[in-house]
Each structure stands twice: as structure tokens, then as C-alpha cells.
C-alpha positions in Angstrom: -0.1 0.1 0.0 1.4 3.5 -0.9 0.8 6.6 1.0 -0.9 8.5 -2.1 -3.6 5.8 -1.9 -4.7 7.1 1.5 -3.8 10.7 1.6 -2.4 13.5 -0.5 1.1 14.6 -0.3 0.4 17.4 1.8 -1.2 15.5 4.8 1.3 14.5 7.6 -0.7 11.9 8.8 -3.7 9.6 8.4 -6.0 8.2 11.6 -8.9 5.6 11.7 -10.6 3.8 13.9 -11.8 0.3 12.8 -14.3 -2.1 14.1 -13.7 -5.4 12.6 -16.4 -8.1 13.1 -16.7 -12.0 12.5 -14.4 -12.7 9.4 -13.2 -9.4 8.8 -9.3 -9.0 7.9 -7.2 -6.2 6.6 -5.4 -8.6 4.4 -1.9 -9.2 4.3 0.1 -6.2 3.4 2.9 -3.9 3.4 3.4 -0.2 3.0 5.7 2.6 2.2 4.8 4.3 5.4 4.7 3.5 9.0 1.8 2.8 11.4 1.1 2.8 15.2 -2.0 0.7 15.9 -3.8 0.0 19.2 -6.3 -2.1 20.6 -9.6 -0.5 22.3 -12.0 -3.5 22.7 -11.8 -7.1 21.8 -9.1 -9.6 20.5 -7.8 -10.3 17.0 -5.1 -12.2 15.5 -2.1 -10.6 14.4 0.3 -11.9 11.6 3.4 -10.0 11.0 6.7 -11.1 9.4 5.8 -14.7 9.6 4.6 -14.5 13.6 1.0 -14.7 14.7 -0.3 -13.8 18.1 -3.4 -13.0 19.7 -3.4 -9.3 20.3 -5.9 -7.2 22.7 -7.0 -4.1 24.2 -4.0 -1.4 25.3 -1.6 -3.2 23.1 0.4 -0.7 21.1 2.4 -1.8 17.9 4.9 0.1 15.9 4.8 -1.1 12.3 7.7 -0.3 10.0 7.6 0.3 6.2 8.3 -3.2 4.6 6.8 -5.0 7.4 4.2 -7.8 6.2 1.3 -7.9 8.3 -2.6 -8.9 8.7 -5.0 -7.9 11.3 -8.1 -10.5 11.3 -10.8 -11.2 14.0 -10.9 -14.3 16.1 -13.8 -16.7 16.0 -17.3 -14.6 16.4 -15.2 -11.8 18.4 -14.9 -8.3 17.2 -12.0 -6.0 17.6 -12.1 -2.4 17.7 -8.4 -0.3 17.1 -7.0 2.9 16.4 -4.8 3.3 13.6 -2.1 5.9 13.1 0.0 6.3 10.1 2.6 8.9 8.7 5.5 9.0 6.3 8.3 6.9 7.1 10.8 10.2 7.1 9.2 11.3 10.1 10.4 8.3 12.3 13.8 8.7 10.6 13.8 12.3 11.8 12.4 11.7 15.3 15.4 9.1 15.9 17.9 11.6 14.8 16.5 14.1 17.5 15.6 11.7 20.2 17.6 8.5 21.9 15.3 5.6 22.1 15.7 2.2 21.5 11.9 1.8 20.1 12.5 4.7 17.4 15.7 2.9 16.6 14.0 -0.5 16.0 11.0 1.1 14.3 13.4 3.3 11.9 15.4 0.1 10.9 15.2 -1.6 7.7 16.9 -4.8 8.6 14.9 -5.4 11.7 11.6 -7.9 11.6 10.7 -8.6 15.3 7.5 -7.5 16.4 7.7 -4.3 18.3 4.8 -3.8 20.6 4.2 -1.9 24.1 1.6 -2.9 26.8 -0.5 0.6 27.6 -1.3 1.5 31.1 -4.6 3.0 31.5 -3.7 6.4 32.1 -1.2 6.4 28.7 -4.2 4.7 26.9 -6.5 7.4 27.7 -4.1 9.8 26.9 -3.0 8.5 23.4 -6.9 8.2 22.8 -7.2 11.9 23.6 -4.1 13.0 21.6 -5.2 11.0 18.4 -8.2 13.4 18.1 -5.8 16.3 18.2 -3.8 14.9 15.3 -6.9 13.9 13.3 -8.1 17.6 14.1 -4.5 18.8 12.5 -3.5 16.4 10.3 -0.9 18.7 8.3 0.5 19.8 11.5 3.9 18.2 12.1 4.2 19.7 15.7 0.8 18.2 16.7 2.0 14.7 15.4 5.4 15.1 17.3 4.0 15.9 20.5 
């Protein structure tokens, strides 16, 4: 998937909230941008770079450009998640400005292991509130950096 298929060139970020029901899947895909996604409610199968696991709420995933992944429902269940995508160059710039193991791994073209983080309730609430700001100001690099 290419950035131009989901957003215009001047848009900094793309945000979506998805609710998958029985039998729904993103299909196996990769893209030329990076994304963050985190579970809001329910459980799903997440297959990434050949590894599959069951994921749930408050799990935050860092998806690199070039990662091959798929999210699909588990049995009769549902899965709701937020997705924040943006240009790969932004992660490169962030990793040059800030010292962070996660940023280094997220920016790596060689790394293929899953990068995930279990969110605490306060961080989960903060992230859900901040994503609304990013949606409102999708052309603001400062809002996205924050």
C-alpha cells in the first residue's frame, strides 16, 4: 500500500478507528509508510513478518514500512483499534533527534521482530485523547511530534 492511496502529499498523518466483526481482515499487506495501532476493545489475530499472536486492548504496535502484516478477527469476536499512519521519513527524523531504542528499532530496515508495548490505563486514555488532536490537525507536524 502506498501513502498516495490513503492521503494527499501535503497531509502529515492518517488516522482511522476500525471495528472488525466476525470474518473481517485487513488482508496481508505492507506499505511505504509507518503506523501505530492500538487495541481499544476485543481481540484479534495479528500476523507480522511470519509470526502470529492474539492481540488485545491496550497493546500498542509499531509497524515499519516494509513489515508484512494482517489483522483479523478471532472466532465470533470483534476487535476495535485506532490506527495512526505517517511518512517513514518522520520516524527517521525523530530517531535523529531523540535517543530511543523503540525509535531505532522502528526506523530499522533490517529489524523484523514485533515491536509492541502494553499501555497503562492513563497512557491509553492520553493516547486516545491526543489522537483526536492529530486528526483535527493532520497537516501539523508539531501536533504529530507531540
